[in-house]
N, C-alpha and C positions, 0 to 999 in steps of 0.2 A: 749573636747570642740570643737563638730564640726566645720567648717569654716564658717565665719558670711556673713549670709543669704542676699541678695537684700533688701534693703528697711526695715532692723533692725536698732533699735537704736545702733547708735556706742558708745562703752563702754570706759568712761572717762581714762583717763591717765593723768598723769605728770611726764615727763621724761626729763632727765640732756641730752644736745647735746655735742658736741665735744670741746667747750669752757665754759663747767659749767653751760651754760643757762636751766634754766625749760624751757617745753613747756608743755602747759596744750591743748587739744584737744578744750576746751570751747575758745582759743584764736583767733581761725580760725571760728568761728562763720561767716556766711555770706559769704564765699569765697571755693572754692573748694579745696580738700585735697585729696594729692595722698601721702597717707600712707602703704609704703612699707617696709615687713620684709625681711631679709637676713639671712642666719645663720654665716658669719664670715667676718670681714674684711679683705681684701687684699687675698683674692683669685680668681681663674679667674673666676669663674660665678658671684661672688658677684662683683667683680670689674667690669665687663663685664655691670652689671646691673646698677650699681651707675653711671658709664662714659655715659650710654645710657640716664638716668634722668638728667644729667647734660647738655648734649648735646641737649637734647629737651627743657630744660628751656626757650629760647628763644620764642619757640611756646606756653609754657605757659604763657608769660607776658599777652596777652590779658586777659585770663579770670582770672587774681590775683591769679592764683593756688600756694599752697603750698605744695614742695615736702618734705618728712620726711623718711628719713631710720631709721628703726628700729633692731638693734642684740642686744644681751645679754654678749658681749663684755663692756669693760669700756671704760668711756671716752677719756684717752690718748691714747687705741687702734685706737678710732674715730678719734682722731685729727691726729695720723701719718696718717691712711689713707685716710681723707680729704686734709692733706697737700701733701702730695703722687701725689695726681690725680686730683688735685684743686677743689675739690668738693666746691659748694658754695652754700650749703642747708644743714639744721639741719641733722645731724647722732645721733639718739637717743640713749642712752643706756637702756637697760632692762635687768640687771642682775640677778633680781629674775625672770624673764619672767614672770612677772604679767600681764603686757600690751599683749605678746604674746598667754599666756591663754585663755584673754578674747576675743581676736579676733580668735580665735583657729588655730592658726599656731604653737602652741607648740605641737608637736604629736611625737609619736614613728616612728623611724627613722630605717632604715637598710642598712650598708655597709659592704662590707668583712666577711659577716656572723655574727657581730655583731649588738646588737639592743640597741637603747638607745634612750633618748629623745632629741629632738632639734626642731630648727626654720625649718618649711618648708619655702620655697623662694614665697613668695606671693605679690601682690600690692592690694589695695583696694582703689577706686575712689569713694569720695564722692563729690556730689555738692549741694550746696545752704548750708543749715543749717550744721554746721559741727559735731552737734552732730545727725544728721540723715542721715546715711549713706547709701548711694546706690551704695552698694558694686561690684564690678565687678571683679573678679578674673583674674588677667592677671600676664604674665614673661616678665619684660622689656629684660631680657639677652636675650630671643627670639623674642621679639617684639620691641625691640631698643627705648622703652621710650614713645611714639606717644603721643600729648597733648588732653588731655579730653577736650571736649566741652559742654557746656550746651545751652538748651533753657531755656529762661526767663518763657516760660509760661508753662512747663511740669516741669522744675526743674530736668530731667534726664542727666543722663551721654552716651554719645556716644562717644568711644575711639577703635581705630585701633588692641588695644588688645582683642584678643577672650577671651570670657570665658573657663575657664580651670577646671577642677577639680583636687585635690591633685595628681590623679595619670594619667590627661588630658595631651594631646597630646601638649598644647600651641594652637598658632596661625595658622589659616589656611594657604595654602600653597599658597593664594593669599594675604593673610596679610604678608607671609615671603616675598613675589617677590616684593615688593614696595620699 
């Protein structure tokens, strides 16, 4: 399945976080949602990304944006990861990669000549009704987790993350220099 397209209805999910609490996308209706998918807890790139979102949380408060991280590892792994790095937002477990498939981030990957299926690192920023995703692909690991903003009249997303494709380079030089 291809990556979710901007303006497409966001697929529903019900996933447990590091504390065993179930989170449903519908619980966030009416507020911005930053849903980011990452391959594995406590690895260098995924840690950098999670810490960037944690550092950006004060910027998200005015818009009441919810940050939700998703990977296929279990709740216990998420609890260790959140505790180790002081992450104060839900890390959701998607062990059957059902949500990852719905959002198009469960893809074939290749490393050291080995091909396998896994999560590609992507962030989706949804504004307004949580069930209508105005998606923008970005990588907090490269873009430092900048806060999205919205305009009430247009209900659109503006972010310092630059749109990228699965093989895209990430943020522009101007965005990286901030």
